[in-house]
N, C-alpha and C positions, 0 to 999 in steps of 0.2 A: 592705785593701788596693789599692791603686795598679796596675794591669793597663800592661804595659810588653810589648813590640812584641821579641819577638829578632832582632836586626839584623846577625847572622853568617848567619842562616838564609836572606838575602831579599839578590836582586841591592839593588845600591845605585844612590847615586844624591841630587842634588841635591833631583828631585823625588821621589822615591818617599816620600825621608825624612820630607815635608816633609806629608805626606797620612798618612805613620802617627803624628807629633806629632798631628795634629788631632786621630785617633780613638781615641788618649793622654788629648788633652785631653777629647775627649767623653765619654769611660768614665771621668773624674775625678767626671762631675755624674752619676750618677748610683751610683759608690758605694755597693754598699745598707749597710755601715756607719754613713759619714753621714746619710744620706736618714734611717735610722731614730731615728740621731740627733738627728739636725735635728726628725722630727715628735715625738720624744718633747720635747719641750724648749719646748712646743706648744699639747701635747694634754692636761696633767692633770686637765683634768677628765673628758674623754672615754675615763679611764682610770677613773673611781668614783674623786676625793679627796675628794669629802662624802659618800663612800660608804663610809663604814668598816665594815668586816668586825661582824655585827652580837653576834658572840662573841669574839671576840679585842677588836675598838678596833680595830685596826689593815690598815689598805690586803694584800690579799692577791692578787697579782696575777700570772699561772703565764704559760707564757711559750710557748708551744706553735709552730716556724716548722719549714715543710716546704719546699723546692726547693732551686734549685740555686746560692741565695744566705740558704740558713738558716743555715750558721753564721755568716760575718756580724752576720745580718740580727740573731741573739738576739746576739753576743756584745754588742753596740753596745746589747742591753734592760736584758739583765743584772746589765750595767754601771750604766747609767743609772737600774734603778729601788731598785739597792741594796735596803736591808732591805726593803722595796715585794715581794720576786722571793720568791716562795712553791714554783715548782719547773715541772717541766714539761722539755720535750727539742728537740732540733731533730731531722731524717731528713735526708739530705742523699747526695748520690754521694758514691760512691769514690773517693779523689783528692782532692777537697774540701779547704779550707783546717781546718785545728784548730784552736781557740777558745785564747782568751788567760783566759775567767772558767770557774769550775769549773759545771756544768751537763752535762747528759748530751747526746750528739749516736754517732746512734745512724748507719751506711753499709749503704744500699740501689744495690742496680743500678737502672741505664737505661741505653738507654730502656728496653729491657724489664725488666718487672716478676722477680724472680726471689729463692730462698726469705729473704735477708737482707731483704727490700722484708717478707713476712708477717710476718718478726718484727719487725720495727720497726710493723709494723699494726697487730700484738696488744700489745705496748707502749704502745702511742700509745691502744689505747679502755684498758688498765690506767691508765693515769694522768690521762685526762680524768673517769675514775670517783671519782676527790680530789679535784674542783674542790667546793667548797659555793657552797649557799647562800648570794650574798655577796659570793663572788670574782668578781673580773675576767677572763677567759680574753684572754691578747693572742695573738691567733692571727696570723702575719708568714708571707706566700708569695708564692711566686715558681717560673716555669716551672720545668716539671719536675717537679712534686710527684706527678703523675696516676700513672705508676711507681712509683715512692720510698713510696708508701702501698697495694699493692694487699690488696681486702678484695674475695676475692669471694666472691658464697652459696655457698653449704656442698655446693650440686651441680654446681658449674664449682670444677673443678680446679688451679692456680698453669700446672701447662703450658696448658690450655686457652686459658686469659688470655693468656697469653705468646704463642702464634699468634696470637691473633685480634689483639693490642697489634702485633706484625711484619708480618702482613698489611694493615693500617688503615699503617702507615706507610709502606710501599713501594707504597702505590695512587695516591701525591699529592691523596688525599686536603688540602682543609684541617684544621687542627688546630682548626678550632672544630669540624669535624662529626667527631675524631675524638673526643674529648675528650665528647664527648655521649653515642657511643657510652662509651664507659670511666666513664660514673656511671651509666648501666645497668645497670652492673658490681662494681658497688663501694656496699657498706657502709658506706662512710666520706667516699666523695664524693656531690657533686651534696644539698652539706647532710646527709650523714649522721655530722658531728664533734658537726654546732653540737646536733642530737638528743640526742648524746653529752652537753653540756656544758647544756644545762640540767638549773636554772635558773638559771644562773649567769651574769653579762653578759659578752659573746664584743664583742669589739674587732677587729674583720679588717683586716691591715694591708697593703696587696702593690705588691710590683712587679714588672709587669705582662708579658709576653715577645711578648704576644695583640695584633695586630691590635685595635684599634676600645678594647681594654683590655674586655670583657661582664668581669665579674665570677666569674662559675658558668663559664668557660673557662680560667685561671686557676688550676691546679693539679686540675683538676673542680672547682672549687668546696664545697672541703668546708666550709664552713662562711656560703654565701650558698643563695637558692632556687633555684632549676631550671627554667627557664620552658620543657625543653620536656620529651620525652614515651616511653614505650618504642616508639608508633609511629615515632612523627623519628627512634628507633639503627639501626631495622633497616630502614626507606624511608632511609640514608643505607648500611649493607650491600646492600641493593639495588645502589644506582645506583652504586656503585663493584664492583660483580657480587662481591661478598666473601660475598651471603651461604651456596653451598653449600661454600664450601671451608672457612670456621667451622669450628671443630671443636661437633659435634651440642648438648654439654650450655650451650653458647650460645643456640645459634637455640634450646632447649627455655626456657631461661630465659627471652631477651625475649618468644617464642611466647606464658610464661605471666603475664607485664608485664603485657604490653597486650590477656588477656584478665581482669586484674583477679585474676588470683594472687596476684598480686607483690608486696610495698606499695613506689607510685610514689618517686620523690625525694623529697624538699622543696618542695615549690611558695609561691610568692611569699603573700606573707598569711598564715602559718601562723604560729600562738602564740610557734614556735620563737626567732621572729624579732623580736620588742615589742620585747625588747633585749639587739640584736644594730644595731654600726653597719659599716659596709666605709667604703674611703677606698684609692687609687690614691694611692701616693709617690712612684712615678716610671716611667717607659715609653718606648718607642722614639719619643715626643716630646720626653722631655726629655735623649735620647740627640742623635736631632737639634738638636734649641734647642745645645746644649752646641758641637756643631761650628763650624755654623754662627757661634756669636757669637767661634768661634778662628779661621775663618777671615777670618771682617771684623774682625779688629781683627789679624791678620796682616796687611794691606792684599792682602785679596781681592774680587772683586766672587762676589757671591752666590746661582746660579738654588736654589729648590729646589723639586723633585720633588712638586708638593701632594697626588696620589693616591698610597695604601700601596704599596708594590713586593709586588705579587705573583702566585698561580701557578707556571706551570709557571718552574723556573730557568731552564731556556737559554731560553727565552721571551725573559722577562724581563730575563737582564743582555742579548742585541745591542737586546731595546726603550730602553733606559738606552746600550746605545754609539749607535745610532741621535742620541737627543738629545741626545751628548758630541760626535756628528761635528758636527752639525748647528752646536751651540755652538763649537763651534771656527770654523765661518764667519763667526757673525754674532757670537760675541764684540767688543770692544774691549780689553779686556785680562782679564789672567787672568785667569780664574771657576773657583769650587768647586763644579758639580753634587751634590747631596747628597739622597739618597733615603731610605728606609728604609721598614722590613715581614718579611717573611716571606714566602720563596717553597716550594715546594714540588718534587720528584721523583717520578717515576714509575720503582723502582727495575725495568728490563730484563733490565740487562749486571750483569755480576759483576763487574767491579770494582770500585779503591776511589772513595772522593768523595764527599764532601757540599753540604748545595742551593746555599751560598755558591766550592762549588770551582768546579760546571759551570754556573752562573751567568760566572762570573770566564772558562772558556775558552772555554763558547757569545759569551760577550763582546768577543773578543778576533778571532773570525774578523771583525764587523764592522771591528774594528784592526786588521786588516793592514795595517803598514804606514803606519797613521795617526800622519802628525806633529802631538808636542803632548801629548796626548793618554793619562793614565796614569788606570787605575779599580782601585778596592779596593771587595771584597764584602765583608764581614768579618761573623762570629757572636758576638754583645755578650759572650757566657760560655765564649767561648776555645774551644767544642767545634763543630767544622764538620763533622757525620754523624762517623758511629767510625771517625773518623782523629783523627789529632794536633795536625791544622792544623786553625786559629781561620779561613780562607777563602785568599784570595790577591787580589795588585795583579800588574798585567797593564799590557801597554802592545802600542806600535805593531809590535817585534820578537821577541813574545810563540809567535806563529804559526813567522816562520821559522828561530824556535830550536830550537821540537822538530824541526819537520821534517827540519832538518840534522843532529837527534841522530835521526832515521829516526822519527818519533813522529808517527802521526797522528791530527790532530785529529776531524776527524768520527768514527774507529773508533771516537776516544776518551769520546767526545756516546756515540754508539751502545753503547755497555758500561759506562758509569759510569763510567770512569776517568778524573775528573782529577787525580788526585791526582798517578798517574808522569809524569800528559805536564809536569805543572807545577813539581814537587818538578824531574826533569830542568832546566827553566827559570831554575831559582832562583826560584820566582813566588810559590810559596806563604808564608802567613805562621801564625805561631808566637807561639803568648804563656802554653798553657797555661789553664787554670783561671781567670777571672778573680775568680769572684765577684762576679759580678751578672750581669743576662742579664734585656736590653730589648731580644728579637729582634733585626733586620739591619741594618745598616747599608750604602750603596752610595753613597763617595767619587770623584766622574772630578774630575779637574787638568785644563782647557784652556786648555794658553797657542796662545793665537793670535798670534804672534807667527812659533812657531815652521808654525803652521801655513800663515801667511801664507809664508812665507821660503822656507820644501818646492815652495811652486804654483808661486813667480817661478823656481824651480831647473826645477822639471819644464816649464814654458812655454818655458823658450832651449834642452832636448833637442829 
């Protein structure tokens, strides 16, 4: 699947169109199916080509795909494996691509776990139980997997898990911290699936949506060791002032874990990982590399933000906008400023939006009336928060345009209502689900000629 922007729903202009071209080219480089096909072409030994099943004399490779990119990843794997494919399933959010091959696809809720996710987790446990010694399990993980296969301990109801998840996501906690808690509220995550698949060989391939690509953080690490503890999970909840707000059953379970009364997640060095391997097939850096290369081919200078773009979305947006303004004053020719990561939003208002929309609206405050700068913030999965937008593209006219329509940008930020403001301005971006997930990218185009021309005009008035 090649993701494309719906340009009919976004303001036009040559510069804006060029930014969207660069983003589309970058997305092609992290196409989930293409990445898996390439990996299969070079990983025959990793998948056990020389380890024919003792009973059948044939390779038996099971495919388990979990996450927002599960369908295209599994689709590519099943097609390439041919007769070696023994079975398996893909678990994806509702609305994801339909598979081209004949394999089981289950839909579940995201980002809040639901009843369909419980059923998906139960089916995953049942199917994993059919994997035998001598088989290989190819586990394909992408972002979103944490919510798709909820497997709470018996003392925790689904509603309790859903409420805890919602509180964590609204708290502004980074996803790495959120997933520490999730791993300690699941029988499948934190290496739980690896325990079920033993003694089969487990090969895990990951399309990472997490800054730094720590395997235990992606889909909460169902097949990898977890270096964190129940104590860590409790500390995170206390740090974000959630300990007294989460359901009692969740608190009781975590306290029992701290006391050693509940089994810990699987830890580094455990025997279940002796025949396991992990590879990161693509991540945010892969996307940024593609965007930078496309910009250079297009004749732009490129300035890449070295550190991950993280933290509160509104603060990060203003910081990147200021970098773009500084670049406009010093650059000698048209330049693309590129950064990537994943910001967070502390939800306090009742509006609509997502982290990239809030990032872009905050950035537009600094860009107000600044000529020659266009800035986009985009979620690579095509889904920015609980909205149909994938991000936004703003410039020096965004704030004045919204105010002319009677909208207040500062009030919109207070209410976490970036969607309404940016939609009215024609600055939202729409792709629908892209079939991949490697976190977010922010992209600014700077035209110093425009800046110098505007400065000259200001000097004569």
